[in-house]
A tleap script that builds the chain and sets N, CA, C and O, in Angstrom:
source leaprc.protein.ff14SB
mol = sequence {
  NMET HIE LYS VAL GLU ILE ASN LYS GLU PRO
  VAL GLU LEU TYR LYS ILE LEU LYS PHE GLU
  GLY LEU THR THR THR GLY GLY GLU ALA LYS
  LEU LEU ILE GLY ASP GLY GLN VAL THR VAL
  ASN GLY ASP VAL GLU THR ARG ARG ARG ARG
  LYS MET LEU SER GLY ASP ILE ILE GLY PHE
  ARG GLY GLU GLU ILE LEU LEU THR LEU GLY
  ALA ALA ASP SER ASP CPRO
}
set mol.1.N position { 78.028 88.127 -50.255 }
set mol.1.CA position { 79.333 87.525 -49.995 }
set mol.1.C position { 79.164 86.415 -48.962 }
set mol.1.O position { 78.510 86.590 -47.934 }
set mol.2.N position { 79.758 85.295 -49.255 }
set mol.2.CA position { 79.701 84.118 -48.386 }
set mol.2.C position { 80.938 84.112 -47.486 }
set mol.2.O position { 82.051 84.325 -47.964 }
set mol.3.N position { 80.751 83.872 -46.197 }
set mol.3.CA position { 81.881 83.810 -45.262 }
set mol.3.C position { 82.249 82.364 -44.985 }
set mol.3.O position { 81.379 81.517 -44.784 }
set mol.4.N position { 83.544 82.092 -44.977 }
set mol.4.CA position { 84.058 80.762 -44.674 }
set mol.4.C position { 85.028 80.898 -43.505 }
set mol.4.O position { 85.976 81.682 -43.549 }
set mol.5.N position { 84.771 80.119 -42.466 }
set mol.5.CA position { 85.636 80.146 -41.289 }
set mol.5.C position { 86.726 79.100 -41.437 }
set mol.5.O position { 86.444 77.926 -41.675 }
set mol.6.N position { 87.977 79.534 -41.296 }
set mol.6.CA position { 89.107 78.611 -41.321 }
set mol.6.C position { 89.640 78.481 -39.903 }
set mol.6.O position { 89.543 79.416 -39.109 }
set mol.7.N position { 90.206 77.314 -39.585 }
set mol.7.CA position { 90.679 77.053 -38.231 }
set mol.7.C position { 92.145 77.383 -38.030 }
set mol.7.O position { 92.601 77.538 -36.898 }
set mol.8.N position { 92.890 77.491 -39.132 }
set mol.8.CA position { 94.308 77.819 -39.026 }
set mol.8.C position { 94.722 78.586 -40.261 }
set mol.8.O position { 94.054 78.538 -41.294 }
set mol.9.N position { 95.809 79.280 -40.146 }
set mol.9.CA position { 96.387 80.019 -41.262 }
set mol.9.C position { 97.799 79.519 -41.481 }
set mol.9.O position { 98.440 79.112 -40.512 }
set mol.10.N position { 98.310 79.526 -42.672 }
set mol.10.CA position { 97.598 79.755 -43.932 }
set mol.10.C position { 96.931 78.483 -44.429 }
set mol.10.O position { 97.225 77.383 -43.962 }
set mol.11.N position { 96.020 78.656 -45.393 }
set mol.11.CA position { 95.352 77.539 -46.061 }
set mol.11.C position { 95.580 77.719 -47.556 }
set mol.11.O position { 95.472 78.830 -48.075 }
set mol.12.N position { 95.894 76.628 -48.245 }
set mol.12.CA position { 96.137 76.723 -49.679 }
set mol.12.C position { 94.828 76.972 -50.429 }
set mol.12.O position { 93.788 76.400 -50.102 }
set mol.13.N position { 94.903 77.824 -51.423 }
set mol.13.CA position { 93.732 78.255 -52.187 }
set mol.13.C position { 92.916 77.089 -52.740 }
set mol.13.O position { 91.694 77.072 -52.597 }
set mol.14.N position { 93.568 76.126 -53.362 }
set mol.14.CA position { 92.816 75.035 -53.986 }
set mol.14.C position { 92.015 74.235 -52.968 }
set mol.14.O position { 90.951 73.707 -53.290 }
set mol.15.N position { 92.525 74.141 -51.737 }
set mol.15.CA position { 91.824 73.385 -50.697 }
set mol.15.C position { 90.503 74.050 -50.317 }
set mol.15.O position { 89.520 73.362 -50.038 }
set mol.16.N position { 90.476 75.362 -50.304 }
set mol.16.CA position { 89.242 76.072 -49.975 }
set mol.16.C position { 88.180 75.800 -51.036 }
set mol.16.O position { 87.023 75.535 -50.708 }
set mol.17.N position { 88.573 75.865 -52.312 }
set mol.17.CA position { 87.611 75.592 -53.380 }
set mol.17.C position { 87.080 74.174 -53.283 }
set mol.17.O position { 85.889 73.936 -53.488 }
set mol.18.N position { 87.954 73.235 -52.971 }
set mol.18.CA position { 87.546 71.836 -52.861 }
set mol.18.C position { 86.628 71.614 -51.668 }
set mol.18.O position { 85.548 71.044 -51.819 }
set mol.19.N position { 87.040 72.054 -50.493 }
set mol.19.CA position { 86.278 71.761 -49.280 }
set mol.19.C position { 84.967 72.534 -49.196 }
set mol.19.O position { 84.053 72.120 -48.483 }
set mol.20.N position { 84.864 73.642 -49.908 }
set mol.20.CA position { 83.606 74.393 -49.936 }
set mol.20.C position { 82.667 73.870 -51.019 }
set mol.20.O position { 81.573 74.403 -51.201 }
set mol.21.N position { 83.088 72.833 -51.736 }
set mol.21.CA position { 82.229 72.213 -52.743 }
set mol.21.C position { 82.114 72.996 -54.042 }
set mol.21.O position { 81.215 72.740 -54.842 }
set mol.22.N position { 83.015 73.948 -54.258 }
set mol.22.CA position { 82.971 74.723 -55.493 }
set mol.22.C position { 83.579 73.944 -56.644 }
set mol.22.O position { 83.294 74.226 -57.808 }
set mol.23.N position { 84.419 72.961 -56.324 }
set mol.23.CA position { 84.946 72.009 -57.304 }
set mol.23.C position { 84.783 70.619 -56.706 }
set mol.23.O position { 84.653 70.463 -55.491 }
set mol.24.N position { 84.791 69.624 -57.564 }
set mol.24.CA position { 84.591 68.264 -57.061 }
set mol.24.C position { 85.875 67.646 -56.530 }
set mol.24.O position { 85.831 66.789 -55.648 }
set mol.25.N position { 87.022 68.072 -57.060 }
set mol.25.CA position { 88.301 67.515 -56.609 }
set mol.25.C position { 89.345 68.617 -56.484 }
set mol.25.O position { 89.184 69.715 -57.017 }
set mol.26.N position { 90.406 68.300 -55.773 }
set mol.26.CA position { 91.514 69.239 -55.672 }
set mol.26.C position { 92.187 69.451 -57.017 }
set mol.26.O position { 92.643 70.552 -57.325 }
set mol.27.N position { 92.248 68.391 -57.820 }
set mol.27.CA position { 92.840 68.506 -59.153 }
set mol.27.C position { 92.065 69.464 -60.042 }
set mol.27.O position { 92.652 70.250 -60.786 }
set mol.28.N position { 90.732 69.390 -59.959 }
set mol.28.CA position { 89.902 70.307 -60.735 }
set mol.28.C position { 90.133 71.743 -60.272 }
set mol.28.O position { 90.229 72.657 -61.091 }
set mol.29.N position { 90.221 71.938 -58.966 }
set mol.29.CA position { 90.466 73.282 -58.421 }
set mol.29.C position { 91.795 73.830 -58.936 }
set mol.29.O position { 91.874 74.994 -59.329 }
set mol.30.N position { 92.829 73.008 -58.937 }
set mol.30.CA position { 94.147 73.439 -59.418 }
set mol.30.C position { 94.095 73.836 -60.887 }
set mol.30.O position { 94.705 74.830 -61.282 }
set mol.31.N position { 93.371 73.066 -61.702 }
set mol.31.CA position { 93.254 73.394 -63.125 }
set mol.31.C position { 92.546 74.727 -63.339 }
set mol.31.O position { 92.983 75.541 -64.153 }
set mol.32.N position { 91.456 74.950 -62.611 }
set mol.32.CA position { 90.698 76.197 -62.758 }
set mol.32.C position { 91.510 77.398 -62.296 }
set mol.32.O position { 91.457 78.465 -62.909 }
set mol.33.N position { 92.259 77.223 -61.214 }
set mol.33.CA position { 93.117 78.310 -60.733 }
set mol.33.C position { 94.195 78.609 -61.773 }
set mol.33.O position { 94.418 79.766 -62.128 }
set mol.34.N position { 94.860 77.560 -62.258 }
set mol.34.CA position { 95.909 77.736 -63.263 }
set mol.34.C position { 95.407 78.362 -64.545 }
set mol.34.O position { 96.168 79.012 -65.264 }
set mol.35.N position { 94.126 78.170 -64.838 }
set mol.35.CA position { 93.498 78.722 -66.039 }
set mol.35.C position { 93.068 80.179 -65.852 }
set mol.35.O position { 92.550 80.795 -66.783 }
set mol.36.N position { 93.279 80.730 -64.655 }
set mol.36.CA position { 92.945 82.135 -64.411 }
set mol.36.C position { 91.489 82.392 -64.104 }
set mol.36.O position { 91.016 83.513 -64.286 }
set mol.37.N position { 90.752 81.374 -63.636 }
set mol.37.CA position { 89.330 81.533 -63.362 }
set mol.37.C position { 89.022 81.914 -61.922 }
set mol.37.O position { 87.856 81.968 -61.531 }
set mol.38.N position { 90.064 82.182 -61.121 }
set mol.38.CA position { 89.879 82.509 -59.703 }
set mol.38.C position { 90.579 83.833 -59.418 }
set mol.38.O position { 91.673 84.093 -59.919 }
set mol.39.N position { 89.924 84.670 -58.601 }
set mol.39.CA position { 90.575 85.907 -58.163 }
set mol.39.C position { 90.775 85.867 -56.649 }
set mol.39.O position { 90.024 85.220 -55.919 }
set mol.40.N position { 91.803 86.575 -56.204 }
set mol.40.CA position { 92.052 86.758 -54.775 }
set mol.40.C position { 92.221 88.243 -54.543 }
set mol.40.O position { 93.109 88.879 -55.110 }
set mol.41.N position { 91.365 88.784 -53.709 }
set mol.41.CA position { 91.382 90.217 -53.400 }
set mol.41.C position { 91.300 91.066 -54.670 }
set mol.41.O position { 91.933 92.116 -54.772 }
set mol.42.N position { 90.500 90.586 -55.646 }
set mol.42.CA position { 90.252 91.343 -56.867 }
set mol.42.C position { 91.227 91.116 -57.998 }
set mol.42.O position { 91.010 91.624 -59.098 }
set mol.43.N position { 92.304 90.365 -57.768 }
set mol.43.CA position { 93.302 90.108 -58.797 }
set mol.43.C position { 93.260 88.647 -59.226 }
set mol.43.O position { 93.064 87.761 -58.394 }
set mol.44.N position { 93.444 88.390 -60.525 }
set mol.44.CA position { 93.486 87.014 -61.018 }
set mol.44.C position { 94.649 86.298 -60.349 }
set mol.44.O position { 95.764 86.816 -60.292 }
set mol.45.N position { 94.379 85.110 -59.847 }
set mol.45.CA position { 95.403 84.319 -59.143 }
set mol.45.C position { 95.595 82.998 -59.876 }
set mol.45.O position { 94.634 82.261 -60.092 }
set mol.46.N position { 96.828 82.698 -60.258 }
set mol.46.CA position { 97.125 81.445 -60.954 }
set mol.46.C position { 98.003 80.510 -60.124 }
set mol.46.O position { 98.327 79.408 -60.567 }
set mol.47.N position { 98.387 80.942 -58.932 }
set mol.47.CA position { 99.196 80.072 -58.055 }
set mol.47.C position { 98.257 79.136 -57.305 }
set mol.47.O position { 97.469 79.576 -56.468 }
set mol.48.N position { 98.344 77.862 -57.606 }
set mol.48.CA position { 97.433 76.871 -57.045 }
set mol.48.C position { 97.569 76.743 -55.535 }
set mol.48.O position { 96.587 76.492 -54.835 }
set mol.49.N position { 98.763 76.911 -55.047 }
set mol.49.CA position { 99.028 76.735 -53.622 }
set mol.49.C position { 99.195 78.080 -52.901 }
set mol.49.O position { 99.876 78.169 -51.879 }
set mol.50.N position { 98.579 79.096 -53.438 }
set mol.50.CA position { 98.609 80.419 -52.811 }
set mol.50.C position { 98.166 80.285 -51.362 }
set mol.50.O position { 97.131 79.680 -51.082 }
set mol.51.N position { 98.930 80.836 -50.453 }
set mol.51.CA position { 98.607 80.771 -49.031 }
set mol.51.C position { 97.567 81.833 -48.703 }
set mol.51.O position { 97.802 83.029 -48.879 }
set mol.52.N position { 96.421 81.380 -48.226 }
set mol.52.CA position { 95.309 82.264 -47.932 }
set mol.52.C position { 95.239 82.554 -46.446 }
set mol.52.O position { 95.495 81.679 -45.618 }
set mol.53.N position { 94.888 83.796 -46.112 }
set mol.53.CA position { 94.804 84.243 -44.726 }
set mol.53.C position { 93.422 84.833 -44.453 }
set mol.53.O position { 92.678 85.152 -45.380 }
set mol.54.N position { 93.095 84.973 -43.187 }
set mol.54.CA position { 91.851 85.614 -42.782 }
set mol.54.C position { 91.784 87.004 -43.396 }
set mol.54.O position { 92.768 87.744 -43.383 }
set mol.55.N position { 90.620 87.357 -43.934 }
set mol.55.CA position { 90.436 88.659 -44.561 }
set mol.55.C position { 90.566 88.619 -46.073 }
set mol.55.O position { 90.138 89.550 -46.755 }
set mol.56.N position { 91.157 87.544 -46.610 }
set mol.56.CA position { 91.262 87.407 -48.057 }
set mol.56.C position { 89.887 87.130 -48.648 }
set mol.56.O position { 89.042 86.492 -48.019 }
set mol.57.N position { 89.674 87.622 -49.870 }
set mol.57.CA position { 88.414 87.407 -50.576 }
set mol.57.C position { 88.700 86.650 -51.865 }
set mol.57.O position { 89.494 87.093 -52.694 }
set mol.58.N position { 88.046 85.508 -52.023 }
set mol.58.CA position { 88.197 84.675 -53.211 }
set mol.58.C position { 86.991 84.913 -54.108 }
set mol.58.O position { 85.851 84.885 -53.644 }
set mol.59.N position { 87.241 85.145 -55.383 }
set mol.59.CA position { 86.181 85.272 -56.372 }
set mol.59.C position { 86.211 84.085 -57.302 }
set mol.59.O position { 87.259 83.745 -57.851 }
set mol.60.N position { 85.051 83.442 -57.487 }
set mol.60.CA position { 84.976 82.262 -58.346 }
set mol.60.C position { 83.570 82.107 -58.889 }
set mol.60.O position { 82.610 81.989 -58.127 }
set mol.61.N position { 83.448 82.108 -60.213 }
set mol.61.CA position { 82.163 81.920 -60.892 }
set mol.61.C position { 81.056 82.830 -60.354 }
set mol.61.O position { 79.938 82.386 -60.092 }
set mol.62.N position { 81.387 84.092 -60.199 }
set mol.62.CA position { 80.410 85.076 -59.765 }
set mol.62.C position { 80.136 85.099 -58.277 }
set mol.62.O position { 79.301 85.878 -57.816 }
set mol.63.N position { 80.818 84.265 -57.520 }
set mol.63.CA position { 80.614 84.207 -56.075 }
set mol.63.C position { 81.861 84.743 -55.368 }
set mol.63.O position { 82.984 84.541 -55.830 }
set mol.64.N position { 81.650 85.426 -54.247 }
set mol.64.CA position { 82.766 85.912 -53.438 }
set mol.64.C position { 82.747 85.220 -52.086 }
set mol.64.O position { 81.696 85.039 -51.470 }
set mol.65.N position { 83.937 84.838 -51.643 }
set mol.65.CA position { 84.092 84.135 -50.375 }
set mol.65.C position { 85.065 84.922 -49.513 }
set mol.65.O position { 86.199 85.173 -49.919 }
set mol.66.N position { 84.623 85.310 -48.325 }
set mol.66.CA position { 85.471 86.006 -47.363 }
set mol.66.C position { 85.963 85.005 -46.324 }
set mol.66.O position { 85.163 84.309 -45.699 }
set mol.67.N position { 87.276 84.934 -46.142 }
set mol.67.CA position { 87.842 84.021 -45.155 }
set mol.67.C position { 87.921 84.697 -43.791 }
set mol.67.O position { 88.380 85.833 -43.672 }
set mol.68.N position { 87.470 83.985 -42.769 }
set mol.68.CA position { 87.577 84.484 -41.395 }
set mol.68.C position { 88.241 83.413 -40.553 }
set mol.68.O position { 88.048 82.221 -40.790 }
set mol.69.N position { 89.012 83.828 -39.585 }
set mol.69.CA position { 89.714 82.888 -38.714 }
set mol.69.C position { 88.856 82.609 -37.489 }
set mol.69.O position { 88.509 83.519 -36.736 }
set mol.70.N position { 88.521 81.336 -37.301 }
set mol.70.CA position { 87.752 80.915 -36.129 }
set mol.70.C position { 88.681 80.541 -35.009 }
set mol.70.O position { 89.896 80.479 -35.193 }
set mol.71.N position { 88.116 80.290 -33.848 }
set mol.71.CA position { 88.906 79.863 -32.707 }
set mol.71.C position { 89.396 78.446 -32.935 }
set mol.71.O position { 88.607 77.560 -33.263 }
set mol.72.N position { 90.676 78.226 -32.766 }
set mol.72.CA position { 91.235 76.883 -32.906 }
set mol.72.C position { 90.843 76.041 -31.711 }
set mol.72.O position { 90.735 76.541 -30.591 }
set mol.73.N position { 90.632 74.762 -31.958 }
set mol.73.CA position { 90.319 73.860 -30.858 }
set mol.73.C position { 91.541 73.754 -29.953 }
set mol.73.O position { 92.670 73.639 -30.430 }
set mol.74.N position { 91.311 73.792 -28.666 }
set mol.74.CA position { 92.424 73.671 -27.727 }
set mol.74.C position { 92.194 72.476 -26.826 }
set mol.74.O position { 91.100 72.279 -26.296 }
set mol.75.N position { 93.230 71.689 -26.660 }
set mol.75.CA position { 93.172 70.540 -25.783 }
set mol.75.C position { 93.628 70.942 -24.384 }
set mol.75.O position { 94.555 71.740 -24.246 }
set mol.76.N position { 92.991 70.399 -23.339 }
set mol.76.CA position { 93.411 70.760 -21.983 }
set mol.76.C position { 94.781 70.233 -21.653 }
set mol.76.O position { 95.277 70.453 -20.548 }
savepdb mol mol.pdb
quit
């Protein structure tokens, strides 16, 4: 299982696929999600803008991604 650190919650599902390089564009990610090729926490997810939180597990093309919340940058 691959861990991905996010800086804020929530994050839209398609953005994670795009920024992790699992798809080349956000549009491609949305199409694959809408086609039922992505799971969230073991269930098929077709909502492209599903709000993802720390602890969620994304399944895509045989790979699992665990989201973890990192420390947000703080300005003095």
